[in-house]
N, C-alpha and C positions, 0 to 999 in steps of 0.2 A: 024301256027296253035294250039300248046301248051300253047303260048301266049293272043290267043284270048280266048284260053277253060278258063285259070286260071281267066282272068278278068269277063268272063260271069258266072263263080264259085262264086267267087268275089263278084260280083250284087247281085247273088242270095241270099247268106249269107247274105249282106249289108240288103238289101229290106228286110230278112226275121226278120232281128233283129228288124229292123227302127220299122217294122209291132207290135214287145214285146215290143217297149220303153213303163215304167211303171215311175208315178211321182214318187221319190226313198222318197219321206217325207209320203206319204200315203200307197206304196206300194201297190195300184189299178189298174187297168189299166185307161187309159184316153180317151175322146171322141177324136179319130183321122180323120183329111181330108185327104189329100192328103199323100201319101207314107206313111200313119203309122201317122204322124205325123202333129199334129197342133201347130201353133206360139202360144205363150201367147197369150190372149187378154186384150185387154185392157180398160176401164169402158166409153161406150159412143165413144168409137172411131172403127174403120173397123180395122179388123186384117189385118197383113201383109194376100198375097195370093200368091200360085207358078205362074211363068209368069202374073205379076202382069200389064208389060207394052205391052200386045198383043196386046193390039188396038189403046196405047198411041205412043206406040214407040216397034213397033215387031221383031222390030233386034238389039234393045238393048244389049239384050243377047249375038247374036251372034258378037257382037261387041267390046263390051268387053272382051271376048275369045280372037278374032281374034288381039286384041291392044294388049292382053298377050305376044301372042304367040308372036310377035314383040321384046316386048320390054327383054322378055325370051333371046328371039336368041343374042342381045345383050347386056345383064344387066344377067347372071344365078344367083347372087345375089337377084334378085330382088324377088320368092318369100318367103323366112325367115323375107324381109324389113318389105312385105309388113301383115304377120301373126304376127308379133311385134306389127305393127301402131296397126292395126284391133284389137287388145287386150289391145293395152293401153286406147283405143278409146270405144269399148265397157268397161270396165273393170269400166270407169270412170261413172256415168250418162245415160247407156247405148250407145247400137250402134246409135251414129246421128251426128258424123263426125266432132263431137265438137275441135277434136285433131287435126284439115285439118283447124281452123280457126285463122288466122294469128294476129298481135301486135296490127290491127284496126288502124298501121300506123301515129302508138301516142308513140315517143320515149319514155315520160317516165310511160307508161300504163305497168307493168310487168305481168296483169292479165291473156292472151293466153295461156291456155290449156299449147300448145306444150311447153313454153319456165318454166314448171318444170322442174324441176335435172331432175327427174326423164325420161321426155322425149327431153332431148336435143340430146340425141344421135340417136334417130328414123328418118330413112329414109323411101324414096321412096311416097315424097308426090308429087314429081317430075311427078315419075309414075301417079299415083292417077289425074293427074291435065289434064294431056296429053292424057288418056283415057275421061275424061271429054270432052275437048277439042271435041275429036270425037265423041261422041252423040251426045256434041250442033249444030253440024253440020248437024248431023240427022234427029231430034227432042228438037228441043229447048227449055229451061229449063222445060224438061219434069222429066230426068231422076236423083234420088237424091246422093248427091255425099253418104250419108250414103252407100245408094245400090250396086256404083258403089264399094267402099271399100269392102264391104263381099263380092260381086260378081269376084273381077281381085284377091281376099286376095284364095277362092276355087279355083283358074279357075290356080294361079300360083302356089298352092299345087297340083295339076295333075300334068303339069309339071314340080314337083321337086320330082315327082315319087309318089305323096302320092295318096291320096283316092279320087272321087270322091263322093259330096253327095249336094241335092237336095236345093238349096235356096228360101225362101220365099223373096219375095219381094213387096216395097211401104212403104217402111219407109222414114221420110221425116227427113230432117237437122235443126241440134240444130241453136237455135238463141245465144246464148250463150255458153262461152267458162269456164273450172272447173278447176283454173287453182289450188287450196288448196288445195281441193280434188284431185287433181292428184297429189298431196306433200307427202298426209298423204295414200292414199288408193292403192298405186300401190304397190303391193309385191315387197317385198329388196332384192338382189339378196344375201345378207347374213342374213335372215331371218329366224327363226327356225321354223320346222314345223308346232310348232304352230300356230304360226305369220302367216304361209303358208295357212294353212289347213284353218285357221279363216276367212281370209278376200276373200278366196271362197268360204267358206260358205255361206258368208253375201249373195252372190250371183247365192244360189242356186243350186252349185254343192257340189257333197258327195267326200267321198275319191277319187273313182276311178275313176269318170269324171275331176277331178285334178290330178291326176298321167298320165291318157291319154292325156291331155293336154299340159302338163310340157313336154310330149316330142316330141312336137314340135322344142322343142334344138336340135332337131337331123339331122335338116338344119339349114344351118347359121355360124355365125362367133363371139363366146362370145368376145365383146373387154376386152382388158387387164384391164381397167380401174375397171371392175365390178371381177375382180381376182384377183389386186395389193393388197388389203387387206387382202387376206390368205396368200401371202407371203411375204409378209415384218410388219404386225404392224394387225395383227388377233384382232379384241377388244381391238385395242389400248393397244397395251402390247409390243409391237415393235418387236414381231416373231411370226412366221408361224404358220398357222392354226395348230397345233398339231396329228390334225388327220390325216393328209396326209404323205402320204409315202416319203421317203427319197424320192429313185428316182423321183418319179412323180414333188414332189417339185420341182428340179432341172432340167427338164422338161418344168416345168410351168415357172421359171424365165427365160428362155433359151428364149424362146416366147415372158412373158412379164416385161423387165425389170421396177426398182425402180424407176416412177417417179417421187416421191415425191409428188407426188397428194394424195394419197392416204390413209387417216391419219385413214381412218374410216373405208373405204372401203367396201363402201355403195351406190357409184352414179358419176355421173360425177364435177368435180370442179361447182360451179352455173359457168352461163351463155358462156359454151362450144359453138361456134357454130358452126353448122352442118356443114362446109367444115374443119374445124380441124379433128372433128370425122370420116371423110372420109380418114384420115390417120391412125385412131386408129387400133395400131396392133391387135390382140386378136389369139383365139384359134377356132377349133371346137372337135368336141368330136368325130370324126374321128383322129384327131390327139392326143386326150387323151385317144383312145382307144388303148390296147396292139396289137402287130400286132400279139397274136396268136390267135385274137379271128377274123373267119371273117364277113363278112359284104355284103350282097347284098347292093341294091338300098339307096341311100341316106337316103332316106325316111323310115328308117327298124328300125330296133331294138338296133342301134348303143348305144346306149345314156344310156337303162339302164341295158345294160353289161358292158360299164363304171362305171355306176355305183355301181354293183356288184362287182367289182373289185376294187370300195371305188377308182376312178377315177374321179368323178364330178366336172365338173371345177369353177360351182358354189357351194357355201356353202348350198343354198336351195335346188339349188341339191341331192347333197350328204344327206341332212338332209330327203331325201325319206326313208334310207334304218335305218333311227332314230327311229319310229315307226312301229312296227308290224304290224296296216292295209295297211301301204304304201311301207314298206316293201315286201307282199308277192305280191303285186302288179307290185312292179318291178321285182320282180324274173319269175312271172306268163307269161309277158310281155316278158324277155329277153331269157326266155327258150321257146315259141312259135316261130312260120314260119314266126311272121312280122302280119298274119293274123284279128288276133283280137286285138294287136293294131292298125290297119287301124282304123277296125270296131267303137270301143270303142273311139279315135281320130273322127272318121264322124259324130258319134253321137255327142259325148260333139261338135264339131263346130259346129254346128245348135242349140244347144241350146246355144252354147255363142253369135253367129250371131245375136239372135233373142232379149237380151238382152235388159229389158226396151225403147223400142223403140216408134220412133214417128212414128203416122202414122196421116191417114184425112187430117183434118184441124189442124194440131200442126204444131210448126216448120214451115218451109221451104220449097223451093228450092231453094238449092243456081247456081248460074249464074256464079261462077267460085268458087271453095272447098276452097278456101282459104279466101275470102268476105263474109259478110253475104250481103242480099238484103237489099237496102233501104227500110223502109216501107213510 
């Protein structure tokens, strides 16, 4: 009964916040549609809609939800994998499922987005494909892979203890891949605060939205290859990051021994296969957090509490404490019961999921998420 009351109260707060959403660049209320927010509009193209498939595939969202429940029961690490997959997709040319495209079966073609170095440790491709297969049985050629990824990520976040948020649908799938853009524009694990905020700003996110989105690191494991540079060769010095406390450095080194492949600490070595990355060791923010700090569900504020203690796993995460505005936000989230973070995260995920989408006659609806439909 207490849990139901909390959920009801949380939903009331969430809806009230969504109803008050404003454009941060103008500070004025926008024209809102359902749930207090409308997705971005594209010139001469229809907008995303709530329940877009209500006529063409009425059970689409329930199929995604039930499929995710089955996947989660067998693979509890799926939510963070899909969250990262969605972020990498939406951050590069928008939420268009371009990250899911294969190498076109041409061995000499290295243009596939998923082959870019920042994307080589991404997981969850098979889970999206599994959901797509179920939808193709029910509604052949109707539901886009871009929508599947957005819906499955939201449902996974809920299963992991995170907030529910409404998702607009009607996305179309890209008919091209963006290898070089992914190489250049995915935020780097060793990026400083100026670089990280700059990349998010280019996509319309302010400091608060950026800090809330990075809280997604509260679930999942950070691969050692993204940490080792700080531990053994920070910025090419051959020494550890001097900002890491000695006890935490020892703890991190016990979990992530020097592989000899972390000369720059930026990403995985070229062409690391996903099969190998499955074996990669890593750490979670629970491991990095002092046992003296209590924590509730997995999707809570322990990420921010870790940063306050100087125990950020990624240099780019710990850099949130390097600027006054972002430090204040970290302290605010860390001192809260989690509700403010979850509300802000939900709002920011709605925005992230609507970045530069293809709709109407743009793009295509793939039959297989890894392959473009031949014209």
